[in-house]
C-alpha positions, 0 to 999 in steps of 0.5 A: 053253880057246879064245881066245873064251872068255877075251874079255871080254863088253863088251855083257854089262858095257854091260847091267849098267851100264845095269841098275844105273842102272835104265835099261832101254831102254839095257840092252835095246839093249846086248843086242839089239846082241849079237844084231845082231853074231850076225846079222852074223857068220852073214850074212857067214861062209861056208858052211863053219862048224861045227855048233858054230859054228851052234848058238853064233850061234843061241843068241847070236841067241835070247839077245839077243832074249829078254833085249832083250824082257824088259829092255825091259818093265821100263821104267817108262813104258809109252810108253818101251818101244821101241828105235831101231836104231843109237841111239848118243846120247841124242838119235838122228837117225833117217836117215827124218827126213833124206830129202827134205831138199835138203842137210845144212845143214838138219839144223843150222839157224841157229835152233838153240841151242848148248851154252851156251844 
């Protein structure tokens, strides 16, 4: 067995964690991230990949797309059945909202509440 077969599947563990808590958006995002990594590997690798490596990349992308589509459909609220790329926190800030702003100070205005209220 090669070393890649012995590695832990952290994305699978993350999916299982979120699925066990019925947080289907997060579970879907965990699976979709695996597809993003496979696409990145395909885009950055040289053309000297073996046929087996190419099949593994295609399989990973396909599995991620199908798994994410299935998991997001399990979300109870239909208006929550979407994914935000690169959503890492509970309240993501998308770069599109920041376009056109003069400086980053506008993102944390003085009227924003702190953690203590």
